[in-house]
N, C-alpha and C positions, 0 to 999 in steps of 0.2 A: 526645584519647584516645577510642577507639571502644569502647563498652561494650555488651555483650549482657546483658539482664536477663530472668531467668526465675524460676519458683517452682513449688510443687506445690499451693498453695491455689487456684490458678486466676487467670486474667487479670483477673477482677473483684474480687479480694480487696483489702482495705484496705492490707495490708502491702506489696504490690508497688507500689501507687500512692504510698504515702508514700516508699518508697525511690526511685522514679522522680523525684519532686518534688525530691529532694536531688541525685541524681547527674546530672541533666540540667544542673546548674550547673557541672559539671566536665568534661563530655564530650558526645559525640554518642551518644545512647542508642537502641538498638533493643530493643523488648520483644517477646519470643516466649515465650508461656506457654500452659499447657493451657487450653482453653476452659471447662473445669469442674474442680472440685476433684479432685486426684489424689494426695491425701495417703497416705503409707505404701505407695507402689508400689515403693519401692526403686529399683534401677537397671534396671528393666525397660525394654525397647524394643519397639516394635510391628512385628511381622513378618507376622502372619496376617491383618491388615486394612490397607486403605489409610489414608493420612493426609490429612485435609482441613484447610484453614486458611481463615481469614477475617479481614478487617480489623475491628478493635475500636475503638470510640469511647467515650471517657469525658468527661463534661461537655462534650459536643458538639465534642470535638476528637479527631483521630486519636491513638490511644494505642499500638497495637501489633497483633500478630497472635496470634489464638487458634487453637490447633491441637488436633486430636483425640487427640494422643499424650501420652506421659509427659514429665516434665521432661527426661530424657535425650534423648528424641526431639526436644524443642524445641531443644536445643543443636545436635544433629546437623543438624536441618532448617534452622536459621538459618544455620549455617556452610556448608552444602552448597547451599542453594537461594536463600535470601533475601538474603544478604550478598555483596557483591562482593569484600570483603577480610575476612580473619580478624580478629575483634575483638581489641583489646589486653587486654581483661579480661572475665571472666564473673562476674556477681553473681547469686546465687540467694537469693530471699527478698523481704521479711522474712517468715519463717514464723510462723504463729500456734502457739505452743507450742515448748518447747525441743527441740533436737536434740543432746543430750549423751549420753555413755556409749554403750551398745549400740544406742540408737535410730538411730545413724548408718547402721546396716545396713538399716533399714526406710525411712528418710527419702527422699522424692523431692526435697526441697530440697537435701539434701546430695548426692544423685546428680547434680543439675544442675551443681553445682560440680565434682564428680568427673569428669563427662563433659568439662567444659571442660579439666581437667587432663590427661585422657587425650588430648585433641586438641592439647596443647601450649600451652594458653592459661592464664595466671595466673587463678586463680578463687577466689571467696570465697562461702561459704554463711553466711547470717545468720538467726538465729532469736530470737524474743522468748519468754522463759520464763513465759508465762501463756496461759490460755484465756479469762480473764475481764477485761472492760473494758480491752482492750489500748490502749496509747499507743505508737505506733511512732516518734514524733518523735525521741527521743534515739537510738534504734537506727539510724534513717536517717542522721542527722548523723554518728554514729560510723562507719557503713559507708562514707560518702562520704570521711571523713578517712582511713580505712584503705585505701580504694581508691587514693587518691593516693599513699600510701606504697608499696603493692604495685607500682603503675605505675613508681615511681621506683626501687625496689630489685629488682623482679621476684621470682620464686619458683623454687626448684629444679624441674627437670623432673619431672612426675608428682606434685608436691606442691600441695595447696590448703589454704586456711584455713577452719576451721569455727568460727564465732563465735556465742556465746550471750549475749544481753542480759538482765540480771535485770529482773524486773517491779517496778521501784522508781522513785521520782522521782529525777531526775538528782542532786539534792542528797543523796540517801540512798545512791547508788552509791559503794562504797568505793574503787574503782580498777579496774585491769586486771591480769589474771593470764594468763600464758602457761602453758597447762595440757596435761596428757596426757588421753587419752580414758579415761573410766571403764570398768570391765570388768564391773560388776554387771549381770546380765541383767534384762530386764523380765519380771516374773512374770505371765504371762497366765492368766486364768481365764475360764470360759465360764458365762454365766448361762442357765439353761434357761427358756424361755418358751413361751407358747401363742398362736398367731395366731387370728383370728376364726373360721377353719374348723377349729379344734381340732387343728391340726397342731403338733407340737413343733418348736421351732427353738432355736438357741443364738446368743447375742450375746456376742462376745468383749470382755472388759474386762481390766484388769490393774492391778498395783500397781507404781508407779514405783520404780526402784532408789534406795537411799540409800547414799552413800559416807560412811564415818565418818572424821571428823577428819583429812582430808588435803587441804589447800588447793591441792595441785598437780594435783588431779583436777577435771575440768570440772564434773561433777555437784555436787560439794561446793562448789566455788568460786562457781558461779552461784547456788546456793541461799543463799549467804551474801553476796549482793549485789555480786559482782564480775563485770565483763565478762570472759568467757573467750575466749581465742584458742588454738585447738588446731591445730597443723600436722598434716595428715593426708596419707598417701601412698597412691597407687594400687597399689603393690606390697605385697601382703599376705603375702608369703613369710615363714615363720618361720625366719630365718637362724640363730638359736641352735640349732634342732633339726635343721637341714639336714645338718650333718656327722654327727650321731648316726644319723639314719635311713639314711644311706649305709652305715653299718656293719652294717645288718641283712642286707645281702647278699640282697636280694629278687631272685628269679629266676622 
């Protein structure tokens, strides 16, 4: 199995290294990731600037290629320039922090998997639902297990899997839930501050969404110590509304 590994936390992040250590046991791995953190860049691609890349070594061994682009760029660049054959699987992660609910629209990690799906490659995004004292070990092992299953069963064209791992000891994880994406928005707020030159600026923060009492929703399930797997599709057409808007007779 040929596996392409990327992320949005950057090629030097702990999460991608932990994932690499596991998936290299099941296939041939090529790492192509941003050379620095590119969190929350969504599905952006680089058009106005050139892309540079370099070989990256970790623990005195060749690890992969760091590029100046986004996670989506990484997948495009890998499949177009670095790899002689299309990979059998794209894995994106392990992200520091959950990518559940509406955060999938902002996430570079999710975009890495989505780009793989757009290119016809079965793809998985993996995130760990914490920013404090992360332990990627369980998530890496679970991702490796799931990768083998996806390789065996494949995925529908244009579909990828978005996986969130709860921040809990393996013994405290309750199980696995196949979930739908939460719809509650992230409520952004802006804190007004002053820099040393007395200029006003704003720092965006936000309140994470809370889904109430619905174990079928990724946000609720992962917060209650379930691993969530959400099948996501690149086609965002609202088919339920499609026929209705046709009746508007827009001219």
